[in-house]
Every structure is written in structure tokens, then in C-alpha cells.
Legacy VTK file of the C-alpha trace (Angstrom):
# vtk DataFile Version 3.0
C-alpha trace
ASCII
DATASET POLYDATA
POINTS 404 float
12.821 -8.840 21.835
13.284 -5.461 23.604
13.096 -5.066 27.621
10.079 -2.965 26.975
8.491 -5.524 24.854
9.331 -8.331 27.082
7.739 -6.461 30.169
4.261 -6.590 28.385
4.482 -10.075 27.425
1.283 -11.995 28.567
1.475 -13.903 31.451
-0.230 -17.283 32.126
-3.345 -17.099 34.326
-5.944 -19.833 35.367
-8.691 -17.873 33.467
-9.293 -14.824 31.654
-12.728 -13.023 30.783
-13.222 -11.731 27.429
-12.737 -8.131 28.302
-9.471 -9.138 30.089
-8.125 -10.767 26.998
-9.096 -7.855 24.973
-6.942 -5.486 27.115
-4.026 -7.724 27.476
-3.988 -8.298 23.591
-4.330 -4.412 22.978
-1.554 -3.561 25.462
0.560 -6.263 23.757
-0.038 -4.989 20.356
1.175 -1.531 21.541
4.172 -2.772 23.033
4.869 -4.766 19.898
4.963 -1.298 18.066
1.661 -1.222 16.202
0.147 2.106 15.744
-3.369 1.133 15.972
-5.166 -2.346 17.165
-8.838 -3.253 17.368
-11.015 -6.339 17.528
-14.109 -7.342 15.907
-16.515 -10.343 15.718
-15.452 -12.667 12.549
-18.638 -12.400 10.355
-19.138 -12.530 6.605
-18.474 -9.370 4.496
-21.391 -6.808 4.040
-20.275 -5.970 0.506
-20.609 -9.391 -1.123
-22.655 -7.860 -4.045
-20.262 -4.999 -4.724
-17.241 -7.037 -4.463
-18.699 -9.706 -7.238
-20.015 -6.648 -9.450
-16.378 -5.441 -9.309
-15.119 -8.573 -10.400
-17.706 -9.129 -13.033
-16.913 -5.423 -14.515
-13.291 -6.670 -14.758
-11.891 -3.886 -12.524
-9.559 -6.252 -11.033
-7.756 -6.256 -14.353
-5.357 -9.396 -14.816
-5.162 -10.087 -11.173
-6.873 -13.292 -11.697
-6.116 -14.489 -8.168
-9.104 -12.340 -6.875
-11.225 -14.503 -8.717
-10.333 -17.478 -6.895
-11.695 -18.257 -3.559
-14.225 -15.397 -3.730
-16.569 -17.291 -1.061
-13.491 -17.558 1.300
-12.611 -14.118 0.801
-16.154 -13.021 1.561
-16.517 -15.225 4.851
-13.515 -15.671 7.300
-15.162 -18.908 8.692
-14.112 -20.678 5.265
-10.464 -19.840 6.303
-10.895 -20.939 9.932
-14.059 -22.701 10.476
-14.407 -22.019 14.165
-13.407 -18.514 14.070
-15.084 -16.030 16.465
-12.954 -13.073 16.584
-10.624 -10.884 14.304
-7.629 -8.982 15.723
-6.759 -5.955 13.390
-3.517 -3.985 13.480
-1.945 -1.100 11.594
1.468 -0.517 11.229
2.615 3.236 10.268
5.306 3.367 7.621
5.026 7.275 7.008
4.289 10.258 8.981
1.808 12.824 8.204
3.362 16.183 7.064
2.432 19.766 7.704
1.364 21.686 4.521
-0.156 24.656 3.405
-1.646 23.285 0.223
-2.808 19.848 -1.080
0.082 18.878 -3.160
3.418 20.206 -1.100
3.826 16.662 0.038
4.737 15.470 -3.375
8.438 14.682 -3.444
11.389 15.478 -5.674
11.667 14.205 -8.978
15.507 14.509 -9.175
18.614 14.275 -7.319
20.480 17.354 -5.782
22.763 17.099 -8.915
19.823 17.158 -11.408
19.588 13.427 -12.146
16.090 12.281 -12.738
14.519 9.707 -10.176
12.254 6.856 -10.676
9.927 7.174 -7.649
8.983 4.443 -5.351
5.797 4.301 -3.280
6.614 5.092 0.361
5.376 1.641 1.813
8.055 -0.230 -0.190
11.220 1.732 0.533
12.100 -0.143 3.653
11.821 -3.778 4.684
9.261 -5.992 3.276
5.974 -5.435 5.181
4.883 -8.852 5.049
7.774 -9.972 7.101
7.900 -6.857 9.496
4.171 -7.447 10.515
3.793 -11.283 10.316
6.830 -11.641 12.521
5.024 -9.764 15.475
1.626 -11.027 14.935
3.285 -14.744 15.147
4.943 -13.641 18.325
1.545 -12.532 19.680
-0.347 -15.579 18.570
2.160 -17.974 20.345
1.951 -16.151 23.381
-1.887 -16.438 23.394
-1.978 -20.137 22.567
0.271 -20.688 25.555
-1.768 -18.460 27.765
-5.313 -19.709 26.810
-5.804 -23.564 26.413
-7.607 -24.683 23.320
-7.126 -21.477 21.769
-6.128 -21.219 18.034
-4.927 -18.294 15.912
-4.022 -17.734 12.295
-1.909 -14.643 11.104
-2.723 -12.966 7.905
-0.667 -10.282 5.891
-1.769 -10.481 2.472
-1.145 -14.137 2.748
-4.770 -15.329 2.476
-7.952 -14.290 1.069
-9.291 -11.671 3.617
-10.889 -8.494 3.189
-8.625 -6.631 5.697
-9.941 -3.281 5.147
-13.445 -4.315 6.086
-12.690 -6.101 9.321
-10.169 -3.340 10.194
-12.919 -0.888 9.730
-15.292 -2.844 11.949
-12.493 -3.115 14.465
-12.544 0.759 14.823
-9.123 1.504 12.982
-10.785 3.909 10.702
-13.233 4.376 7.571
-12.594 3.372 4.008
-11.965 6.820 2.118
-13.022 7.301 -1.542
-9.693 5.913 -2.742
-10.554 2.628 -0.953
-7.855 2.830 1.620
-8.397 3.027 5.568
-8.252 6.363 6.956
-7.631 7.065 10.872
-8.539 10.667 11.949
-5.432 10.610 14.300
-2.875 9.229 11.942
-4.068 9.352 8.368
-3.718 6.656 6.114
-0.032 5.997 5.851
-0.256 2.404 7.465
-0.331 -1.276 6.595
-2.666 -3.797 7.814
-2.488 -7.164 9.487
-5.072 -9.423 11.022
-5.219 -12.382 13.352
-8.277 -14.993 13.299
-8.902 -16.493 16.373
-11.346 -19.206 17.705
-12.077 -17.516 20.876
-14.254 -14.727 21.803
-12.567 -11.635 22.538
-14.715 -8.692 23.448
-14.751 -6.189 20.444
-13.139 -2.663 20.911
-15.407 0.169 21.195
-14.238 2.733 18.563
-12.984 6.025 19.814
-15.248 9.050 19.565
-13.631 10.252 16.310
-13.811 7.026 14.618
-17.172 6.173 15.876
-18.567 9.168 14.298
-16.823 8.284 10.920
-18.185 4.531 11.138
-21.816 6.055 11.523
-20.973 8.238 8.229
-19.820 5.801 5.571
-19.287 8.927 3.397
-17.236 10.635 6.154
-15.014 12.130 3.211
-17.982 14.214 2.637
-17.715 16.253 -0.552
-14.173 16.119 -0.865
-12.956 14.674 -4.134
-9.296 15.570 -4.018
-7.960 12.064 -4.561
-10.469 11.568 -7.340
-9.342 14.859 -9.015
-5.649 14.198 -8.622
-5.501 10.638 -9.999
-3.648 10.989 -13.216
-5.461 7.976 -14.936
-9.115 8.621 -13.363
-8.844 5.307 -11.592
-11.018 6.141 -8.573
-14.647 6.106 -9.174
-16.473 9.530 -8.820
-19.633 9.389 -6.709
-22.911 9.832 -8.671
-24.139 12.436 -6.147
-22.821 13.913 -2.661
-24.602 11.221 -0.779
-23.313 8.373 -2.562
-21.283 6.032 -0.227
-19.677 3.782 -3.044
-15.873 3.114 -2.878
-14.186 1.753 -5.976
-10.972 1.727 -7.887
-10.584 0.387 -11.397
-7.190 -1.471 -11.121
-6.719 -1.470 -14.784
-6.269 2.324 -14.699
-4.358 2.631 -11.427
-0.611 3.425 -11.568
0.208 1.138 -8.447
-1.560 -1.928 -10.485
0.180 -0.741 -13.626
3.517 -0.622 -12.319
3.526 -3.737 -9.744
0.979 -6.215 -11.085
0.581 -5.559 -14.779
3.039 -7.658 -16.814
2.009 -7.122 -20.513
2.892 -3.675 -22.144
1.164 -0.733 -20.517
-1.572 0.958 -22.781
-0.110 4.126 -24.465
-2.810 6.140 -23.012
-1.327 5.926 -19.653
2.281 6.332 -20.675
2.449 10.180 -19.736
0.210 9.884 -16.728
2.717 7.436 -14.921
5.380 10.455 -14.665
8.415 9.203 -13.259
6.904 6.481 -11.037
8.525 3.086 -11.295
6.787 1.291 -8.442
3.506 2.158 -7.075
1.745 5.638 -6.502
1.036 7.716 -3.388
-0.830 10.707 -5.128
-4.102 10.168 -3.781
-2.713 9.676 -0.097
-0.669 12.913 -0.589
-3.488 15.082 -1.439
-5.841 13.618 1.225
-6.354 16.262 3.972
-6.491 13.728 6.615
-2.609 13.195 5.879
-2.183 16.795 6.886
-0.547 16.996 10.181
-2.308 19.523 12.545
-0.184 22.005 14.141
-1.633 21.186 17.726
-0.966 17.510 17.620
2.028 15.407 18.139
3.727 13.867 15.077
3.626 10.064 15.360
6.772 8.222 14.442
6.607 5.372 11.762
8.067 2.063 12.603
11.752 2.155 11.818
11.730 -1.117 9.688
10.008 1.008 7.019
12.765 3.752 6.791
14.115 3.952 3.331
16.861 1.639 2.265
17.025 3.120 -1.224
20.174 4.858 -2.431
18.350 8.058 -3.138
15.577 7.977 -0.142
12.579 7.901 -2.318
13.693 6.238 -5.497
16.531 5.031 -7.847
18.289 7.127 -10.596
16.852 6.260 -13.786
19.835 6.038 -15.644
21.084 3.444 -13.149
17.760 1.332 -13.417
18.058 1.529 -17.370
21.594 -0.301 -16.754
20.226 -2.707 -14.548
20.948 -6.526 -14.960
19.023 -9.001 -13.172
21.673 -9.530 -10.432
22.100 -5.651 -9.922
18.223 -5.510 -9.575
18.433 -8.293 -7.050
20.926 -6.579 -4.831
19.436 -3.151 -5.216
16.189 -4.173 -4.060
17.264 -6.164 -1.063
14.562 -7.583 1.463
11.722 -5.572 0.354
8.412 -5.507 -1.184
10.056 -4.115 -4.550
10.633 -7.669 -5.622
6.958 -7.937 -6.488
7.670 -6.346 -9.875
9.868 -8.658 -12.263
12.963 -7.315 -13.822
11.403 -6.978 -17.062
8.736 -4.807 -15.475
11.201 -2.386 -13.680
12.963 -1.941 -17.029
9.603 -1.161 -18.739
8.694 1.230 -16.024
12.096 2.936 -15.933
11.811 3.324 -19.817
8.576 5.043 -19.554
9.701 7.225 -16.667
12.852 8.258 -18.428
11.030 9.265 -21.556
8.513 11.377 -19.367
11.513 12.900 -17.482
13.031 13.852 -20.744
9.681 15.411 -22.393
9.029 17.150 -19.063
12.641 18.560 -19.127
13.312 17.244 -15.561
16.970 17.403 -14.442
19.927 18.890 -16.294
20.474 18.925 -19.909
23.308 16.375 -19.620
21.371 14.174 -17.553
18.517 14.009 -19.954
20.872 13.373 -23.073
22.266 10.396 -21.216
18.839 9.166 -20.581
18.054 9.529 -24.383
21.163 7.828 -25.231
20.386 4.821 -22.922
17.040 4.473 -24.412
18.446 4.358 -27.986
20.898 1.762 -26.944
18.179 -0.458 -25.377
16.337 -0.526 -28.803
19.150 -2.867 -30.045
20.227 -4.597 -26.905
19.533 -8.147 -27.388
19.968 -8.697 -23.547
16.717 -6.962 -23.455
13.187 -8.496 -23.916
11.570 -8.108 -27.034
8.755 -6.253 -25.175
11.058 -3.699 -23.733
13.202 -3.035 -27.089
10.000 -2.588 -28.923
8.999 -0.041 -26.206
12.241 1.804 -26.418
11.702 2.342 -30.182
8.309 3.514 -29.717
9.588 6.025 -26.795
12.297 7.213 -29.289
9.822 8.170 -31.825
7.526 9.895 -29.480
10.477 11.998 -28.058
11.496 12.808 -31.605
7.973 14.134 -32.337
7.998 15.993 -29.404
11.418 17.617 -30.367
13.194 16.378 -27.268
LINES 1 405
404 0 1 2 3 4 5 6 7 8 9 10 11 12 13 14 15 16 17 18 19 20 21 22 23 24 25 26 27 28 29 30 31 32 33 34 35 36 37 38 39 40 41 42 43 44 45 46 47 48 49 50 51 52 53 54 55 56 57 58 59 60 61 62 63 64 65 66 67 68 69 70 71 72 73 74 75 76 77 78 79 80 81 82 83 84 85 86 87 88 89 90 91 92 93 94 95 96 97 98 99 100 101 102 103 104 105 106 107 108 109 110 111 112 113 114 115 116 117 118 119 120 121 122 123 124 125 126 127 128 129 130 131 132 133 134 135 136 137 138 139 140 141 142 143 144 145 146 147 148 149 150 151 152 153 154 155 156 157 158 159 160 161 162 163 164 165 166 167 168 169 170 171 172 173 174 175 176 177 178 179 180 181 182 183 184 185 186 187 188 189 190 191 192 193 194 195 196 197 198 199 200 201 202 203 204 205 206 207 208 209 210 211 212 213 214 215 216 217 218 219 220 221 222 223 224 225 226 227 228 229 230 231 232 233 234 235 236 237 238 239 240 241 242 243 244 245 246 247 248 249 250 251 252 253 254 255 256 257 258 259 260 261 262 263 264 265 266 267 268 269 270 271 272 273 274 275 276 277 278 279 280 281 282 283 284 285 286 287 288 289 290 291 292 293 294 295 296 297 298 299 300 301 302 303 304 305 306 307 308 309 310 311 312 313 314 315 316 317 318 319 320 321 322 323 324 325 326 327 328 329 330 331 332 333 334 335 336 337 338 339 340 341 342 343 344 345 346 347 348 349 350 351 352 353 354 355 356 357 358 359 360 361 362 363 364 365 366 367 368 369 370 371 372 373 374 375 376 377 378 379 380 381 382 383 384 385 386 387 388 389 390 391 392 393 394 395 396 397 398 399 400 401 402 403
């Protein structure tokens, strides 16, 4: 623990009032490096009907775990029966960037030598966020237990059925945008969430003036539809009218779901839309005006733990990926969230990205020729899964028809 972090460590005291606990907790969260922190009462979801309708429509695709413990997900007291308060934190993993147009934050798809890249979503390029966030939340919870007799806490970072975004919005961290991600007017949306459930009453945080305005207007995105228009697979629900406050994403069409969660073959209608993305997708955030850095505001520095550990900063060379063995994949991914996708899924994603790179004429002629040769080899490689051998054959046929 750093000297600065240690100096903010919570000190034992005979008694604290709810407002005092709030200020101590928020100061500690700041010292622990969180970009945002807020507190709200623990209460059931306001969107029970919407969530269950979304499930009934099958928009969760193959993520069957979302069907489990629905009642628990909708009410935090089913996780912690005596819960009274929820602390929500946000960890910044990428900065907002100045730009003159809606698409200039998109990243290069080749190396400087002209080798096509498989793109990785920004949040997954560094250390695994589950561990990065939870470690500090555990530290905070341990200190609070020591400080407040009879207190109890449970930390959550995608590890329990909790609707983090709804609670974070209640705690004043931001509003839910049309892409269903939380947006903060000061830092944008490049952040990850964590929660701490507690059996003690902590005074809620009053939202800042900017966020308060947003929370009073659920459709704070206004008439903007940049994320909807930019989504290559039309996964984000378009509002029925300008006053429609609904927020929904059809996971079965979302590139993040398709490349990270979906193990069966990807529907051919989405093959070209994937571009060269091999793990996740940032398009809806790249085009969001709230992720533009105003010239008159300081740029916030992301948590250093999320700095890219990838060989090519924002991805892998596709030819390297097509040559991965399970062991090479394991060492290449390291301690990151990338391990969510299996070896077979990464090979599938790389095959699709390579075919798209060839058809879109990305990189040098030699680099594209090498990718084409490797796809051809994979059609006969018995070390590969039957699913991926079949995909390689299908992609070769497509490229032949395209004249590649």
C-alpha cells in the first residue's frame, strides 16, 4: 500500500454518524484510486418488468446464467438479508480523447509494418479488472469492519447477481446511455464498476449538479443516436420516438457477446460486421460525444493496471493468432479478462477477422497472402476443432468469390 493510500486509512473511533462514515468512505475510495464513488440506499430494482421482458424475448442469447437467480438480481436483500446501503465505485480504464469528428478515436487495424491486427476491447488489454477492483474493495471492507463494530460488507465485481449500473446511477455516478452503459459527464464511459453491500446505514451521496440534471432526465442522451447508428450489427434498440427513455441491447447481435460469450458458430450475417475485432467491441463508446475530451478540462489518467500488456498495444497480429496453440494462447493472454474466451473461440474470431482483413485489403499484399495461406492450412489441420476447420473452408469459398 502506498504512503498516500496509508495516510487515508480509516482510523478507529468510538462512534461515527452516517454522514461522517460517508465522507470517510468516499475519501478512502479516492485514496484507493477510484475515479468515482457514491452511496445509495439498497433497494429493489425499478426495472423488474423490463428485465424480465428482455429475458423472455431471448435478448440474453445463450447467457443462461442471467435466467438464474432473477429475484436475487432484482433485489440486493436476497444476497445480503440485512443490507441497508450500497457503495458503488468506478475505475477508469481509458481516457477521453480530443477529436474533431465522431469516429477519429477508432484505432489502427494494422501494425506499422502493414500486418493486420485482431482488435481487443480497451477494458481487456491490461490486468483482469475483477482482481484490480476487488482487491481494493476488500481492503476498504476490512478497514470498515475493524472501524465499526457489528458492520458487515460484501464486495461485488461481476461476481454476484447484482444490477451494478442501476445502483451506480442511483449513487450519482452517472446515467445509463442508449448503449446501456453508464455515462458520467466529467469522465465519459470508459470505466468499470464495482459495488460493496453493507448492513449499516451510510448517508447517500448527493449527486453533483451535472449528474443530478442527468438523473432528472432519464433520456439525457437527448436526440443523439450516434451509438445506435454506428453499431455494425444493429444491436442497440432504437427509440420509438424522441421521448422514449428505454435502454436495451440485443445481446444475440452484439459483437462483444458474439466474440466473448458465444461458443457456437457465429451466424454468417454477422461475419463481415465483426471487422477485425477478436475480443469485444468499443464502437458505441468511440462515437459517443461524452467520450470527447473538452479542451478546457484536464484529462484524467486511467488506472495504470489497465495499461495495455498486449504485444501490439491494442491487439494481436492475426497471423500470430492463427498459429496459436493452447499453451501459446495461455501465455499470450496473461492475467487478464481475455481468458473469458476459449482457445477455440479465439481461433474462430481470428479466422473471421483475417478473412475480413483480406477482403477489405488491410495491410500489405504479402501480409494478406500469408493470412490466406494460413486459413487454407487450417482447413486440413486435425489439431483444430471441427467447427473451425469447417469455418476456414467456408471463408476460403467466400474469399474466392470475392476475388481475394
